[in-house]
N, C-alpha and C positions, 0 to 999 in steps of 0.2 A: 412841259408840253403844255400847250393850245389846247381845252376841249372842244369838241365840236357842240354848236348851239343844237339843242333839244328842239324839236317839236312838241308844241301843247294840243298833241289828237290822241289818240285811243287805237290803240292794235288790240284786235278782238280776234280770239281763237275760242273755238268753241269745240268740244266731243259730245255725242250724247248715246245711251244706247238706240237700239235698234228698235225697241216698242217708242221712243220717244219721236224716230225720225219716223214712222211710220203716222203718229201723230199731229206732225211737222210742229214739236218744241223748239226751235231755235230761238231760243231768247236772246241768242248773241248776233244772230243777223239782222231781228227787229230791231235791237240797240243799234245796230251800225246805218239802219236805212231813218231812226230817230236824229241821230248825231249827222247825218246826210241834211234833215232839212232844220235842224240847229244851224247849217253853214258850215260844219265842220267834214274834214276828211280821211272817215278813219277806214283803216285794214281790217278785213276780215278774212278766217284761216278758217276751216273745219276741217279735221282730224280728227282718227280714227285708231290709231296704235300709238304705242311707246315710240317707235320708230320715226312714225310724221311728227312727234309731240319734239322731238329730240332735233329734226331739220327744221320747224319752224323757230325755234328758241335761236338754230343758227341762221336764218333768213331775218330774226329779229337784229341781229349782231349787225349783218352783211347788209341790212337799210343805212346803218350808222356808217358803216365801212365806207362803203360808197357814195353818201350822202346823197340816197335817194329821200331819206327820210328816217332822220333820229326820232323816231315818237317816245314820249315821254309817260305817257300812260298806257301799260298794260290789261286786260281786261280780258279773264281767264272764265270763261262759261262751262261749267262740267257736273258732274256729279261726285259728291264726298262724303265722310263721315270723320267721326273724332280718331280713326287711324288709318285712314289710306285715301286717295283720289282714284278716282272712275276713266277709264280712257275708254271711249268705248263700250265693249265689254268685258276688259280687265280690269287689273284692279294696281297702285303704284304704290307705294308704301311713302311718305312725309319724307323719307330720307333718300331715296330714293329719285322722287322728284326733286328734290333738293340738288340733288346731281346732276341730273340731266340739265337743271336753269342755271347752274356754276358758273358765274362770270359775265352773265347777258344781262341780269338784272339792277347793273350798277347807275345810281343815281336816279331810277327807277320808282315808279308809284305803282303798286300793282292792286290791283280787285279782283274776289274771287265771287262771280254768282255759282256757289254751290254749297249743299247744306254742312255743315257743322266744321268747315274748314276755319273758322272765326276762333281760334283758342292761342292758347299761348305756346304750347308745341310745337303747332304750325309753324309761327312765326319766327322763331326759335332757330327750329330748320333750317326755314328758307334764308334768311338773313345772315345767318351762319356760314353761308356760301355762296352770298352774293355780299361780299360790302360796298356799302356805300348807297345801298338803297335807301328810300326818304319812310316810302311807309305801306300797310298791309292792310288790306279791308275785304274782310268777310263777314258772308250772316254764320253764328254761334250755335245757332240750332237748325230744325231742315225748315226747309221753304219750299215753296208750291212757287208752279211755272210763273204763273199770273202777277204773283206777289213780286217775283223777281223781274220781272219784264219792268213794270210801274213804276217800282224802287227805283234802280240803277237808269234809266230814263230819265226819271224824276233829280237824280240826282246828278247827273251828268250835265243837263242844260239850265239846272238852277246854278249849279259853279261855273260855268261857262258864262251862264246871263251875266254873273257878278263879273265876271271879269276872262274876259276870252284866253288872255295868254298866260297865265299861272293857276295853281292849285295849292293854297296854303295848306298846313297839317290844321288849323284851325278853322277853315273853310271846310274841311272833308268832315271833321267830330259837328260843328255844327252842320250839317248836313243831315247826316246820319245820327244823329239824337233825333231831329223833326223829323225823318220817314220814318223814326220808332215808332212815335208818336201816332203815325197815320196808320203804320199795317204792322200787325201782330208780329216782327218777326225778332228776335235777340242779335245783336251785331259785338264782333269784336274789330275794333280798333288798335292798331299798332304802328308808335311813331317814332323816329330815330330824331334822335334829342343829342345835334353835335356839338351842341355847348357843353354839355357834359359828356358826352358818348356814352349814350344809351338809347335801348330801348323802353317806352313808358308803354304798355299793355293796358287796353282800357274795353271792360265790356259796357255795352252801349245797352240797356235793357227799355223793352217795348213800355209804352204805358198808354194810359186810357186817354181817349179824346176828351175833353173837356166838353159837355155840350150845352152848359148850363146855360139858361136864358137870363137879362138884366129883366127881374122882377118888377122895375118901378116901369118900364117900357112896352112889359106882357100884356099887359088889356090893351094899349093903343094900336094894337097889331093889327092888322088887315089881313083877315083870311079871307081869298076865292075861291069858289069852289067852280070850275066849267064840268058841266054835265052832256054827255053826247047826246044830241037832236034825236 
């Protein structure tokens, strides 16, 4: 059977707590705006319940079936922990979330902007229900809204600037490693290795950015002080 050609763009879904809505912490929506500035055509949907999430997964597949847009990348912005995912004010276990997404993520790369979802247990649950996935990326610890917005904007803009129509596993890993130097967040990257038919789980730890100056040229640097009149 001939497979439908996928579109190198991002399908974004987002769910927040009531408190976040009041403070306008729509990181996923802002990411969509940044992607549009980059010339992409992201899809953005907001949901508040487990039932709405189920509908969005079905919509994700319907876009493919009706050739409206078989988007290659799924970005999910929500709250999470090392044990469950938050949808609005409710909680969904890893297993239940994997059941909801079952059969919808074939040939997809999935990115989570959610605290602590970056772990081997979650990746194993999700991949086990979605044969043929390519990769899963998520923070391995708590992440601030501003850091999440900056990290994911930089990630997508840089990877698409390099090659607009594709995203390879090495591209993903290299950029996450760079961003973990710029921002104090640990990430977890799970990559499917098709040649050996196994998942590789990689913990990317944050690193301090080196700010050492070249001592030989330091004495020749010119410092200008501008004082207010």
